[in-house]
N, C-alpha and C positions, 0 to 999 in steps of 0.2 A: 686193306680192302677198303672197297668205295660201295657209293651208290648208282645207281644207274634206275631207268626206266624200267617197270615191267612189262616182261611180255609175256605172252599168252602161253607158250610153251614153258613158261617158270609152275602154273595152274596147282597141276599135283606137286610138284616137290614142296611148294609153299606149305598146301595145307599138311601134309603130309605132318610137317611140324610141330604141329598143334592142334590135333584132329579135334578137343575139344573146342575150338573153335568154328570148329564145322557148320552147327547151327542145323545137323541135323535130328534134332529133340523130334519135332513137329511133322517130318515128314518120310524120314529115315535117310538114310547115308546115300542110298541112287538117285532119292530125287537133289536131293542139297546138291550135290554132286553136279548133276544136271543146269542145278538152278544156278550156280557158280558159273557154270560156262556162257550158262546167258547174261549174269555179271557183266565180265569183264568184256560184252561186245556195245555195253549198255552209254550213252554218254555220261553217267552218274560216277559210272566206278573210276577210281582213280586208285595208282599202286606203286610203290616200289621197293627193292631187293639190291639188299646188301650183298658181295660178292667179296672171297676172298682169293687171292691171288694162289692161295697154297685147295688142297682141300681141307675141308674139315664135313667128319664124320665120312655122311656118303655123297657128298656133292660141296660146290665150292659158293653154294647160296649159303648163307653165314643167317641171314636172317629179311626178314619181307614185312610189308606193310599193307593193306588193302582196305576199301571203304568206300559208299558212296553218301551223294547229297541224296538227301532228304527232303519233307516235307517238312514243313513247320507245326503244319499241326501234329504230327507223328513225335518228333519231337521233344515239343511240349506235352503229349501225353508222358510220353516213355519220362520222363523227370521228372513229374507231379504225383503219374501215377510208380515211382520205379519198383523193375522186377526180375527177378534172374532169368536168360535170355532175350537178351536182346540180337543180337543174331540167328537165335532160331525165330522170329518173330519175324525178320525180315525176309531171312532164306525163306519162309512157307508164304512168300506175298508174292515174290519174286516166282515161288513157284507153283502157284494155283494163276500166275497170270495168264489171262488167253493166247495173246503174242509170245515170241519171244524175247525175254528181257525187258519186260515194260511191267511194268506196275505201282498199282496208287500210291506206296508208297515212297516209291523213287522220283528225283523229276528229272523233263527232260530237256534238252538243248537250250530250244528255247526258251522253259522255264529257270535254268542257271542263272540264261541271260541276265530273266530278270533280277532274279536276286541280286546279282551285279550292281545294277544299275539303282537298288528298291533299298531293302532292309539288311543284308547278308543272306547267307548261306547256312542250312544247317549242314551237318556234314559227322554221319558216325564212321571211326574206326574198327571197319568189321575185326583187322585181324593185324595187330602187328605183336611180333612175339622174332624168337630167334631159337640156332638147336642149341640152346642150354645147356647140356651135356654133356654137346663137342665141345667146349668154348672155355678158354682160359680165362680165368676173375679181368685181367688184363683186355682181352677179344670181348668179353660183353659190354664189359664197358665199353670198347669202341662200337659195338655194332651199335650200342642202345644209343652213343650220341649221334651215328652216321644215319639212323633213325629219325629221327628229328631235325639231321638236316635238310638230307634228301625230300622227309615232307614238304620243308619250308620253302626248298626251292624250286622244287616241281610246284607246288601249289600256290605258291606266288603268285599273286595277281587278280588271284580268289576274293568275292568281301567275304570274309568268314565270318558267321555269329555267333554259332556255340558248336565244340565240337564232341561229340559222347562218346566213350569208349566203355563198354563195362568188360574192364580187365580183369583177366582169369588168371589162377593159382596165385601163390604168396609174393615170385619175381615181379611178375606185373604189376597185382595190385602197393608192395611197397616203393614199386618203383612210380609209382602215380603217384603216391603219398611225399616221393623225395622232391619232384620236379618241384614243387609248391605252385605250380599253376594247373594243375589240378583244383577241383572241389570233388568231394568224394560226398557224391548224393543219397547214395543209399549202399550199405556194404552186406554178404550175405556169405553162407560157410566159405563158398573157396573163392569167392571173387568180392567185385565191388562196381556199380556204376559210377565213372567219376564223367566230368565237365570244365572242358576248355572255354571263358566269355572272354569279351573283350575288357572283364574289369577284373582278371585274374590274370591275364595275360599281359597285363598293363604293372601290375603289380612286382614281378619282374622283366624290367623292362629291355632285357639286354636277354632275354631265352629267345628261344627258340621262338618257342608259342608268341611270343610276340611280333617279332615280324611278320607270322602269317595276317595279321592285323594293320600293319601298313600299308594301308588300299590307300590307293591310284586310280581315276578312274581313266578309262584310251581316250582317247583326241585322231586318229585317223580313220578311223571307224572303217575301218577292215569287214569285208564282209570275210563270209565261212574258205571260201576257194583259199584268199586270199591269205586268211591267215594260216589255213593246210599249209602255201604253198613258204609263208615265211616261215615256222613251226619246222617242216623242212629242212630249210636253206640252214638254221643253225649249226650243222654241224659240220659246215665248210661243200655241203656237195655241188659237184659241178650242173648244169644243165641235165647232161644227159645221162647221168644219176640222178639228179628230181625229176625225170620224169620217170626213171621204172621204179622208181617207190611212189611215185602217186599214179601208177598207169595213165600216163600223158605222153603225146607227142613230146617232139621237144620243139615243135614251131607254138603247139596249147599251153607248152613253160613258157614262152618268151613275150607270151599272150596276157597272160598271169602276168610276169613281174613289168611289164608297160601299164597293165592294168592297175598295181600297189603305187610303182610312180604317179603317177595322174592321184592316186587319193592322199600322198604323201604330200605334194608338188601341192595341192587342196587343201590340205588343216593343217600341215606343220610343215610349209616347205622354207626354215630353218633348218632342216636335219640336210636339207637336196640344194645348200650355200652354194651360190658363185665360186665352180672349180679356181682356182691358184692358175693351171696347169688343164692345159688339152688334156692329156692322158688324164687328169684326174674326171674332167667331168663323163669320160663313159660310161657308157650301162655297169661296166663291172664294179666299179670305185661309188657309186650309186648303192649298188646292192649292198655293200660292204659298210656304205653308212649306215643303210636299215636296220640291217640287221642288228650292228652292232647297238642302235639304237633300243632294237625290240628284246635285244636281248637285257640290255639293266633296265625294260620294260615292258613285264612279263603278261602285262595285264590288255596290253595288244591283240593279244593270240588270245586270250577269252573271251567265251559268248559273252554277251552286250548288247543290251534291247533299248534300241537308242530312238527317244523320246520324237 
């Protein structure tokens, strides 16, 4: 099994794995599904899929985790006055939004950048589940571990403040208790509100939770278009492939690379140190150095509010 970034086409199958996490209690199933489709397009939405090399149940997706960055006031109220139905309240707010994907509870890209540059971000794990009935015990353990690994790797570079989740069902509640990094805020009939904070994460310094709190501020001051190019380039794509993926001409793609070179040369020139041979000084070698640096510094690809 392995983790990979979520694709929009995964949504229906992932939601079917645990319908109780759909959050339809306040708005009904149809409106909730529409809200989820809107969420997938929102900059506050992040998700990971666990995929199996062999079919499991009705497909190869063995597990999925999805969540959103929310406003600090909303997170604080949920912790101060805990009650069941965390997902439903978020889905209802998204469903009631005037414009698609907008919500008073979700953060915009600019607000995420402000959180990364300030006191951190509050994140609600809306959906962390797996095909429990179709998995062998060893497979279940692997999926649970990969959900944590995928979360830590995909979300690295964000400045987290608190991570909230309503664990639903005995398996999820037991798993939350067993990790040692969650604080159980409240327990209900078949669920519990749990929170990860910097303090609880540090209590298990080698855990996946602890890794997401090891934050470094970016240094390259990349523009969103430059971040978009570098994020796509992490897969080793050619200019032609990058152009197709980004919807640009090859000439425009090359201009973006020149802009990236200028940024790096201005703010962190040691990445583009004087080459030992003419060949190493070519643009392709510059790209390799920059991509290697960004792969080790994911904060460079996250929204950030430069003061």
